[in-house]
N, C-alpha and C positions, 0 to 999 in steps of 0.2 A: 504494500500500500504506500501511497505517496502523501506526505503531510502537506497540506495546502493552508496557507495563512487565512485569516479572517476575510470574508467577502461581504458584499452587500446583503447576501442572504442571511449571514450571521447577525447583521445589524438590523434585521427586520424590515428592510426596505423593499427590494424586489425579490420575488421567489427565484431560487437558483435552478440550475439545470439538474435533471436526474442523471444517474450514470447511463451512458449510452454505448452502443457498439462502436468500436474503433473501425473506421472505414476510410481507407486511403483513396484519394482521387486518381492516383497513378495506377493502383491495382485495378480500380474500376474500369480503366481504359484497356486493360490487357485482353488479348484474344484468349479463348479457351485453351488450357494447357495441353489438351489431348491426352492420350493414354500415357501412363507412367512408363518410364524407361529404366527399370531397376538394374542394378549392378549384379548380374546373376552368373558370372564366370570369372575366373582369374584372367588378368589382362597384363600385358607388357606394353610399356610406352616409353618414349624418350623423356617426356615431361608430364607430370601429373599436376593439375591445377585444382586446388580445393576451394570451392565456393563459386557459384555461378551468379554472382551479383555483377555490378558494373566493373569492379576491379578484376574479377576472374574472367569475365567475357572479354574485356579489353586485353588482358594478358594473353589469352588464347588467340585472339584476333591477330595481334602483332607477332606472336611467335609463329603462327601458321603462315602469315603473309611474308615474313622476312627470313624464315629458315625452312629447312626440309624436315624439321622434327615432327615426330608423331605426338599428338597431344591428347591426353585423357582429362576431361573436365568432370568433376564430381560435385554434386549438389545434394545436400541433406534434405531439402524440401523441393520446391519447384523454382525454375529460373525467375530471378527478379522479385522473389517474394519476401526477402529479408529486408535489411536496411535500405537496399536499392529501391524497393517499392514503397518504402515508408519514410522517405526523406522530404526535404523541402523543395527538391527539384530545381535547384538553382545552378547556374553556371558562374562560378566564382573561382578566383585563383589566388586568394589570400591565405595566410597562415593563421593559426590560432594564437599567434604572438605577433606583435608589431615587427615589421621587417627590420627596423633599426635595432630592436632587441636581439634578433637573430644575428645581425651584423656585429653587435657587441660581443656575442658569444663565439661565433665561428669566423668572424672577419668579413669585410665587405665583399671580397671576391667570392667567397662561398655563398654568402647570402644572395648575391646577385645571380649566381649560377642557378641556385635553387628556384628563385623567383622566375627566371627565364624558362626553366623547365616547366613550371606550372603554367606560365603564359602560353606555352606551345599547346596546351591542352585544347584551346579553341580550335586550332587547325586540325589536331588529331581527331577531335570529335567530328568535324566536318568530313574528314577522310573516312572514318568508320561509317558514317551515315551514307556517304556517296557510294563507297565501294560495295556496301552491303545492300544498297537499294532501300534502306530504311525510310519509312514514311513518317516517322515521328516528327511532330512539329517542334522546330527549334526557333526561338525568338531571342533576339539580342537588342540591347538598349543601353542607355546611360542610367546608372543607378546611383542613389544618393544616400549618404549617411549624415545624420544630424549630430552636431556636437554643441555642448553648452559651456564647457569649462576650458580654461587656458591649458590645462594638462592635455586634454584631447587634441587640441590644435598643435601644441608643441610636439607631441609624440608623432603625429602624422606628418608634420613638416620635416621632422628628422627622417622619417621613412622616405619622404620625397628627396632628401639629400642623398640617400643611399641609391635611390633609383637613378638620379641624374648622374651620380658618380659612375654607375655601371652601364649607362646608356640604355636604361629600360624606359618603357612607356611611362610617362608620369601621370599621376592622377591630378584632378583639378580641385583646388581648395579655394573656397570663397568665405570670407569673414564679413559679418555684418558691420556696417559703420556704427551701429549702436552697441556693439559688444563692449562691455566694460573692461575687458582684458586686451582690447586691440593694441593699446600703446605699451603693453607688457611683452609683446612678441619681439624677440631680439631683431636688431637691424639686419643681421646677416641672413635672416630667413625671409626677408621681404620679397625675394625673387620667386618664392614658392607659393604665393597666394595673392589673391586680389581682394579688394574691398568693394562691397556692393550694399545697396539699401536693404533694410530688413525685409522689405517686401519680396526681394528675390529669394531670400532664405525660405520664407513661407511658401513661395511658389514651387521651389524645387522639392521641398519636403512635404508639400500638400498638407500643411498644418497651420493653424493659427496660434500654436503654442510658441509664444515668443521667448520661452526659456532657451530655445535652440538658436544659437547665434552664429553658427558656421556650418558649412556643408563640404563634405568630401565626395567627389563624383568620379566614377570609373566605369569601364565597360563590363557589363555583366549580361545575364540572360536566363532563360528558363527552358526546360525540356523535361520530358518524362523519361527518366533513366530506366524505369522498369520496362516500358514499351520498347525502348532502344535495345536493351539486352535480349529481350524476347525475339526481336526481329533479326538482330545480329546472329544469335544462336542458330536460327533457321538458315541463314546464309552460310554459316560455317559448316553446318551439316551437309548442305547441298554442294558447296564449293570444294570441300576437302573430305570426301567420303572415305578415302583410303588412309588418311592421316589424322582424322579427328573422331574421337568417341566421346559421347556424352551420356551420363547416367544421373538420374535424379532419385529421390528417396534413397540416396546412397550415403549414409552417415559414415564418415571416416572416424573410426574409434581409436586408432593408434597409427603413428608414423614412426618408423624405425629408420634412422639415418646411418648408413654405413660409409665406408671409405670410398666406395665406388658406385653405390646406388642407394635407392630408398625403397622401403617396403611399406605399403599402406594396407592396413586391415580394414575392410569394408564389409561389415556383417560377417558372413561365413566365407567370404572370398578375399583375395589379395590382389593388389596391383603392385607391380614392380616397375620402377622408372629410374632413369639416370638422374633426375632432379625432381623436386617437388616445390611448388609455389603456393604459399599459404595466402589466400585472398578472402579470408573469413571475416575480416574486420576485427578479429581478435576475440570475438565473444564465445565461440565454441571452444570449450576447454579440451582440445585434442591432447592426448598424451603423446608428446614428441620426445623421443629418446635416442640415444646412440645404441650401438649393438650391445653394450654392457648393461643397458637398462638405466643409465644415468639420464635424467631429464635435461633437455636442452631448452634454454630460455633466453630471452633478450635481456639487455640491461634494464634495470628497474625503471628508468625514466622512459623507456620505449614500450613497456608492457601496456597493453590496452586495458584500461579500467572502464572507460565508457560512461555515458549518461543516457538517460531516456529523455527524448525531446517530444514536446507536445505541440501540435499544430491543428488549425481549424480553417475552414474555407467556406465561402458562400458565393453564389451567383450574384454578380454585381451589375450595375448599370453599365452600358457599353463604354469602355474607356481603353486607352492604349496601354500596352504592356509596360511595366516598369518594376522597380524594386526600391524600397526605402528601408533603412534601418535607423534606429534611434538609441544612442547610448544612454544608459541610465545610471552608471557609476560616475561619481565625481572624478575618480582617478581610473585610468585604463587598467584593467586587470582585476577590478573589484569583484565582489561576489554576486552582484545583481546582474542577471542576464539582460543583454540588450534585447529589444524587440525588433522584429522585421516584418515587412509586408511585401508580398509580391502580387502582381496583377498580370494575368496572362490570358491568351486565347485558349479556350478549352473546348475540345470536340466531344460531343455526346452523340449517341446513335441517331437522334432525329434533328439535332441542331448544333450550332456553335455559339458559345456564350463567353462572357468575360468572367473569369474566376479569380476572386481575390482571396489570397491565402495569408495567414498570419501565424506567427510563432514566437518563441523566445524562452518559455519556461523549460528548464532542464533539471533532472534529478538523478542522483547516483543510481546505478544499476543495482537492484536487489534481486528478487525473484521475478525477472521480467517474463511476461507472457505476451507474445505478439498478438494474440487473439483476445487478450483481456480487455475489460471494459475501459472506456474513457471516463474517468471519474468526473462526476457532475461538478464538484467544487472547483476542479481545475478549469473546466470550461466556463464556469461562472466568473472566476478570476480573470480569465482571458477576455471575456466579454466586457468586463468592467474596465480593464486596463489597456488592452491592445486594440479592441474594436474601434475606439475613437481615433486611433492613428490610421487604421485600415480604411474606414469609411465613416466619417463623423455623422453622415446623414442617416446611417442605419440605426434603427431604434434598438434599444437594449432588449435582451432576452428573446430575440427572434431565433427560430431554428436555424442551425447550420446545415449546409448540404453535406459537408464532410467534417469529421473530427478524427484525428488519428495520432498515434504515437509510434516512435521508432527508435532503434538503438543508434547511437553515434559513438564511433570508436576513438575517443580521445585518449591521449596518454599524457603523462606528467610533463614530458619535454615539449609538447605542442607541435611536433614535427612528424610528418608521415614517415613510415619505415618502408624503404624500398631497396632491395638488394639481397645479397647472399650473407648468411651468417658467417661471422669472421672465422670461426673454427670448424664450420661444417659447410663447405661450398656447395653441396648438393641440396641444401635447404635454403630456399629464398622466400622473401616476403614482399607483398604489395598490400599494405594495410594501414589503417589509421584514418582519422577524419580530420579534414582541414576545412573549417567553416561549415557552411551548409551546402556547399557545391560538390559536384562529383567529377569535375575536370581533373583534379589531382589523381584520381584513381586511373583515369585514362593515360595521363602522362606517366604514371608509375608502370602501367602495363607496357608502354613502349620502351621504357628503360629496362625492364626485366627481359623483354625480347632481345634487346641488344646484348645483355649479359649472357643469355642462353645461346645466342648466336656466336659467342666468342669474342665480342668487341672488348677492348681494353678501355674502360671508362675511368675518368678521373674521379677521385674520392668526392663525396658530397655529404651534405648534412643529413641525408636520408639513410646513409649506410647503417645497417644493423650493427649493434655493438653487444 
């Protein structure tokens, strides 16, 4: 159960929502899964990929397309039904830590290389969609983040300095002429922002909340990653029938990593491969050992702990696609989750509508049930606190078309894990969550394919430790 703070219902004002079925708008758009494809015989492959979400599908796609390797893809449920079908569906390329913070830890050169890797995710997504013939709708636009404190602005201006030093695409920062901290911004940072009337801040953030005095804007987008992986899987099975095998309802119970190969136990059967790539987002507690039975783990800061994220959506009046986020901590990195809103074109069987989605609340993973109820107090709190950002003209306590929760694979280090285990080169990872976007999973898949293909890659901040 999730503890939710006091809401209007507790104060005796408006009745709150009851507990409701968790229903994702992305899973609602999937085609029928078709008959199960169980793992019912021992199999040999060159590469075994565990997990058929966006990370696993992208990894298989790039390995098959750039090498001659035989790939076995194993999914414990059905394709795209895990975190990939229960996310916020955004196209973002940021980290869960400010880029300047990453530069402080790893150096500017490493931080820039990592950001460039993620930025390439946009082109890699387009490549996957075009080559596979996927019809999933992909929308891109400028998105905006609201800031209200000097700390917010200074942190992101420092990030801009890193971007400029590395020749990266720069974000746009606008500060209100009414901001009380305007004259506290150091002179050397004046090249990284412009000043505009407060009305421009309201316009970009679509809010009358004049607490927000600055806006950071960048290229983002929306797409249904669940539908994408379903369509790409069908393409892979058709394109590579001799080199690609897929099995679902195939729970991997143990992975034994040897000096020359890897053995996976899947129910009553086994798969043997030259390498295994873990793309589970870290939530399935596979027993991964060496031949002596010693458990193999990542460094503590890279192990996935994860959180449960909560989202809701409603059919809105026709408006153009966009995304906004609103910082709520006075200092970046505080405990209060920011809130975000996305607006996108949403295709239903009989029509096409504008769907406004909102989220922000997150809680530690306990006994998470993906099919568990969406708690009424949580939706009540979101309706009170986030709905006014999403659509101020929407009356309180209206039914939502969708409300869903999903796992987000965060780790303490705030950086995705992509690469081979330093002491076990046949064990590779493409896991971890960066923001609410799935482009890093695709970029990670391309990097894994390069490693599997024998490319000698420079060290990165993503390397397993």
